[in-house]
Steps between C-alpha positions, in 0.01 A plus 500: 500500500744750351541830686421682177192334358540663161826305462323169559484302172174470313307180560495442124865391513406200720222357284512177304312452175234307689463789746450737208234278343310484830535875540365568150200275561417684824546839334273404210221397737550818699479723193173333407368546854566873530384560143169323552435593866509876543243529778463319831184330371682364195789384719271315742317332214823378341652386831188295575519342155865402558425373851207284384727333245725401792211354697398793720133510606281790605482520879135604477419180310656295781301693759177455304556125479584465867835339425815510712857591407792260537875523437572531130176682413526809280241777540445863407280782629385776265435841657258698278701410187771743613708303750590134535642262759637159402574232762693175469407312818802362683556207733548707816215674683455851366539625857875439458510763225488538124743606229346797321582679175305826490491734200265763357332495161375860474704750299500870421242607241230752409154414638188625321277709730134414565367796295772514238362571154499855363557694180707816448623659179348224288694232692360235734690420819490272802592667830751298706654480846854362510572200726827459685816707504574617147689772317195638321695640204605146405139407415440752221529431129539123531252239372271376776267201520177476700449204733234427758145401577157660484247366752146566379185543707360167385798316652677435170864598457692618194873434472679777308836466325559753221836592353712187537432338162658646187159577349369672815490878543712650777462809718729773628543804720600792279793731572559868425703563186857612568444817294263635769651332805737768634295546820447126540872431470573737789283298740634244748472138392205435732305782332595461133187290456224538761290205616180660370657517151549124474175462308480242226417601143254243365316654203460772238225370269169693537177306496318789330638797314544812720294360791626604844679210671449292188837327542403391852167376363689302238710332772187417699337344194814301427533353850128419508507327163823309568481431875138562599631767737321819602669815630371425852685168492826690558371542857559132573806446283865439579687611189864597479750615240833322478784511246393313186708218356697198606808480716816443299851367532735797535856552386690369202598206720135445607615490863223722638123542490314825437135499599216665688424412862814306593463650848385263636388245244858384454502377863139380478587282202820367659303420818226320306748293299695407814179398678393283206847342483537410868147389594428359846775415747567486872352842575192652342611737225307806388521734204311821575427747217332820617356826368531870595867496606571805285251707703576372851365141494155626598151370423344155504755362252811663647738351756345700785175305454422187701483282187825313562438452871144381439612261228770346720232449767280320246788279388587409859137425574486262204790313661327495841781720632327832554483701816565872541819424692624250240430751222709762681779246547484399134547859385772579754694181415488563125784629286442724201675649203325824411554454129542850366738682270786730589671781314786412266808718463468737206833660396311791341371595846792373708476783753170359631655170614752371750712279274598270787137440600296483182388213279652451155333351195641156420631425851215292632213504746492807725418526872406820681551466875283810530314743276317805636619856453778711646536379863350161401151644553238235426760223464480136603877464565552124506696327778865413444438138605242461225741642243766254607256211470397611152861532384558139602195382302600695190861385504384139539298535178765704311281810475675822401380789716582853611395730785400859437321817601262696277724806462682770691368546852338844480364490144167331575402138531222248461316219669365150443263259675782373725421722800133394492580130522768557764224622736414133556848445638622296202844536346471708181745653252460666161650307212463505125627640172687829435315734262610793284252785437272377780142638478557627147255377234773263381739342751816295442627185671772241438398149398767355722372682808153359434645149476714532813203639691286204400781271616515690828127463556523126432787468750296688762191282455710186530719602793328760720 
């Protein structure tokens, strides 16, 4: 590794024409994935579809049939349609440990509240509550699409996806015109747009002339006629607003990808593809895709839940290997890549980074020995021995990689699911793809970093 990472040559200079063809194929599939799967539910549904094509079976189906698991079997467990665990059963007892790729599939967005619909000034709005760490001013005056589900009292469920097709309407949060914005422009960035002002404009057509709240009534009639949905059905709905439109190749040289929700779907997709490519081997391999990371990994579908632990227990039981002690040993003996993104160096904001310890676009898979904030608060901080072992694996498989920190020490920080999994005593490190404009409505990545990360995940599953 060069002492000055920014002097290290771009990985592009090492690629053959075959490498570039493989890279383009992976990037094309990835662009489709993040364009079509903008919520955790959509991601789980697509991942299950891909897994079934490779021979994966629903773990619940195996339980219901009273079958057993044997080496070579491929199974998945679906957690409330928002999280997913895939297992490729290995030859060794699970007690000896697993190789785990763990990523999150939730992303920053605007969630519709439970009592959202109102009218003001002849305009109909939906009240929202933002999800995850965002710069609120970035979400105004851009086209937004609505995704989600509505669960009705009779047990039926409506799937909503409005704004992605060219003929669909879109939605937006309005912004104050510059001509009247002198006071707004004097505010700090965190206050330029307040959270309570991130309401979505959805209508202006009155149902009846001059009737009070006639625009709202028109919206209610429309959603009843089109979706069979009453206003009270918002109470049991999960609807969110996300940037409308497909991800795109970026740059005249098409070397990058611009799209919504690349944190952390870029690592989720690379993990899924690697898992499908490697299949079953000596050790049991697992690809774990979880929810709620952006808000602390809480809830029944987040990493703090017992879903993963319970599922491993079920898998071990189906191999006649389960005991509480063996489960604890299995988790402690496992090795994991916490597959999450890292910041990429941005020359426009160079003062926020330590140039010697930051990831660069186009220079390969990135590892973060620790995340956390300031004095490593909340960090996992992986062991040096584990890092050395990983370097050997990656070099054996000709994977281009870099080591980094998020940014300058006292500027802030962030966290992943790594510290949660390390509580079991397993070896864990954060690894993934560098991202520009992280947590913005549109984020940027390098195609080559995606490809090298997928290669790194394959090497890990084969060698760890």
